[in-house]
Residue, then its C-alpha position, 0 to 999 in steps of 0.5 A: m315256836a309256831s303252832k298249827g291248828t285247824i278251823y273249828k268255827v267261822s263267824g264272820p271275821l271271827v275264826v275259832a281254831e283248835g289245836m292251838r295250845d302252843a300259841n300266844m295271845f295277840d300272835v299273828v296267824r295265817v288262816s287257810d291256804k289263802q294265807l289270810t292275816g289274823e290275830i289271836i284275841e282269846m285263848r280257851g284251852d287249845r282253842a284260839s279265837i282269831q279276828v281276821y283282817e280280811e274277808t272270810a267268805g269261803l272259809g270252812p271247818g278243817e282248814t289249816v291255821e298257822s301261828t307266826g309266833m309273833p305279835l302284830s307289828v309294824e315296820l318302821g324305817p325310811g319309806l313311811i312318809s307319803g305312804i298310804f297304808d291299810g289298817i295292818q300297814r299294807p301299802l295300798e299303792k304297791i298292792r294296786e300295782l300288783t293286783g289292780n284296783n280291788l284288794t285281793r285276799g291273802v296278798q302279802v306285801p311288805a310295808l317298806d320297799r325292800d328294793k329302794k336304796w336310801t342315802f344313809t349319812p352316819r352321825v357317829a363314828a367307830g369306837d363311839k358309845v351308844v345307848p338305845g335311842d341314840i341317833l346313828g345316822e340320817v336319811r333325807e326321806t323327803p325334802t321336808v323330813l329328815h329321817k333319823i335312824l335310832v339305836p333299837l331297844g336293847k342294842g346299846g354298846t360300842v360302834k364297831e363299824i358304821f357305813d356311809g352310802d346307799f342302802t336298802v332298809t334291810e341292809t346293815v348300816c352299823v355294827i354295835s358290839g355289846e354285852n351279848g356280842d355284835s349286833e347288825i343294825s339296819m335302817m328298819q326295825r319292827w315294833p308290836v302295835r299294842r305296846e307303847r314305845p318307851y321314852a325317858e320321861k314324860i314332860t308337862p305339856d305347856k306349849p300350845l299346838i297352834t292350828g290357825q283356827r281361831v275358835v281353837d287357838a283363842l278359846f279352846p287351845i290344845a297343848k303339844g302332846g295333848v289329847a282332844a275329841i271332836p264329837g258331833p252328829f252327821g254333817s256337822g263338820k268333823t272331817v273338815t275340821q280334822h282336815q283343817l287341823a291336819k293342814w295347818a297345825e304346827a306339827d312336823i309330821v301328820v298321821y291321818i287315820g281314816c278308821g271305818e269312814r265312808g269311802n268317798e270321804m277317804t277318797d277326798v283325803l287321798n285326792e286332796f292331800p297330795e295337792l295341798i301346799d304345805p304353808r311352811t315349806g311351799r311343797s306338797l303336804m304329803e311330804r310330811t304326812i302318812l295316811i291310813a285308809n280303812t274304809s267302812d266296807m273293809p273288814v271290820a276287825a282291821r279297824e281296831a288294828s288301824i288305830y294301833t298301827g297309826i299311833t305306833m308309827a306316830e310314836y316312832f317319829r316322836d322318838m326322833g324329836y318331832k312334833v307329831a299330830i295324829m288324826a283319828d276319824s273316827t274312834s266310834r267306828w273303832a268302838e263299833a268293831l270292838r262291839e261286833m267282835s265282843g258279841r261274836l266272842e259271846e262276852m257279857p255286853g256292857e252299856e248299849g252292847y259295847p264291851a265292858y273294857l271299852g273305856s280301858r281300850l280308849a284310855q290305852f290309845y289316848e294315853r299314848a299321847g304326850r310330850v316326852r324326853a326320848l330315849g338317848s343321850d342327847g335328851r331330845e324332846g318329842a310330842l305326840s298330839v292325838i285328835g280323835a273324832v267321835s260320831p255319836a249316833g243321832g248326835d247324842i253325846s250321852e252314849p258310851v263312846t263319847q262319855a268314855t272319851l270325855r273322861i280321858v281327853k282334856v279338850f272337848w270341841s263340841l260340834d253343833s248341828s244347829l250351828a252347821y245348819r246355819r252355815h256357821f263353820p267350824a260349828i264348835n259350840w262355844l257354850t258346851s266346849y272346853s279346854l283343860y289346857a287353857d289355864a296352863l297355856s295362858a302363861w305361854f300366850n301372855k309371854n309370846v303373843a300379848p300380855d293381855w291375851s288371857e284377859l281378852r279370852g276371858r272377857i270374850m267367853r263372858l260376853l258369849s255367855d251373857e249373850a246366851a242368857l240375854d237371848e232367852m229374854v229376847k225370845l220372850v219380850g223382843m230386842d226392843a225391851l232390852s236396855p241400851a247396855d244389854r243391846l250393846t252386849m248382844e251386838a258385840a257378841r254377834s260380832v264375835r260370833e260372825d266376825f271372829l269365830h266364823q272362819l271359812a276353810f276354803h278362803e285363801v286368807d281366812t283359812y289360817t289366822s296367825l296368833q298375832k292377827q287373832y290378837y288384833m281381832m280380839r282387841l278390835m272386838m273388845l275395843y268396840y264393846d268398851e268404847s261403845a259402852r263409854a259412849l253410851e254413858l256419855g249420851a250416845k244413842i244405841d242405834d247410832v252405836v250399832a250402825l257405825p260404818v266402822r263395824e263393816r271394816i271390823g267384820r272384814f278384818k279377817y280377810i286382811h293379809e297377815e302383813d297388812a294386819e297391824a296397819e289395818f288395826s291402827g286404821i280401824n282403831g282411829q276410825l272407831r274412836s272418831e265415829l264414836s266421838d261424833a255419835v256422842a256429840g250428836k252429829d249423826d242426828 
């Protein structure tokens, strides 16, 4: 039952209303005659504390507040893909058509178009038994995405009627006869954003999410259904890294959440994504993408909602059996919104002013990721991978948001400002990053790419670690004081850094590298190292080994097209052995 009250106090985005005894926690409310959208976040007696998702300027005590009696929910159905929404799932393009370029307060526009008709193709027939999660039919939402209409939770039974043809999202496409009578099913359903969508079973993530980014796939892989964090200071490349993952990750659906980021960055995303060509289909990347735009100048409370809005939509597509990747940029801005609202509620502050429940809220978000067996009788699998950017103030990863995130996630891609200043991108520091999925995924890589993939990865990691130790010595005594074997280690590690880990996001070939080509590159790096070490033992001079002409060819291997990689690998292998034989024989003297 709806509850009505009046405003008692206004404190920025926090409105306190009295006379709300019949309201419930997390109910959506309409504030004042402007019909601003808000959500109850605290109840004290008959007073409700409401975080308002729109600008509260001009509100005053005595104005009305009315509860809708419903929690904050999103609309799920055809029309989500290619959509651009704000933090509470209002369609921004539709609002612009109605009100112009500036977001008008109190505007209420449904997330899904009520007039557009979609062609519904049934997959069950009258008389069939269905359970929650079963696929009733399909809608070709975009050329890339086949939208599956699912039986809503609690609506199982026998199909009494099912229709074929063009319908709006609110029209009945199926009638199911169950224990509680007949239920009319439309193509749209609603789901509370703060409640995780149910699934039949959670499955161990043992398959990698291939990204085409060498430092990620080869050294610090993430599993499908895994969770990763990208912390880094300003200018270290968090947003570009997430853009690369959104473009190239092996995901069927991408949900990109711009949570409290600068408006110009979000503008770049909105302008760039529609023009990007999906490498898998040759069509626009937007045909499998949902964008949520919540910039830093928008009301702070909506940042928190945007995270939940995005992951609920992602779960919906996961339940259809799709592999979904969600990019949250950045969870630090969300945590700042939590801190501001907590301060206005006069709660006891925790570390650096963040609320004591910061860690549990972050965990509630990240734990909604996973590889699952969806509800339904067909046992289909879906996966939801979450990649969250963290923006620690001053690049200090010891601050509470980063530390709370690291306790939850299993992949840590540590962006380093010193690498970014040296123009080494992606600026993921190979000494401080880690992936707890690496061991679990090694069997997959060894089986599907090459039997020695894990061995090569381990050797490259050791080589980079040895270089870091030797680098300290070089700073003290100089390169000339090193033994030939140590100089070779430094040269081989430099080749790994510059020719393998360094990757150009804006180069048409280097922007993406297949696993097979990555394997060839790792093999070449270690072939140079192993064969050169053997040549040194046979009497070759270190200066000759370092100056081999083939090294330039190894360095340019990353610009070779995929179809030419195998032939080029064989050619380089032959040239390397020939030049090292000459060096051993002393023919270069």
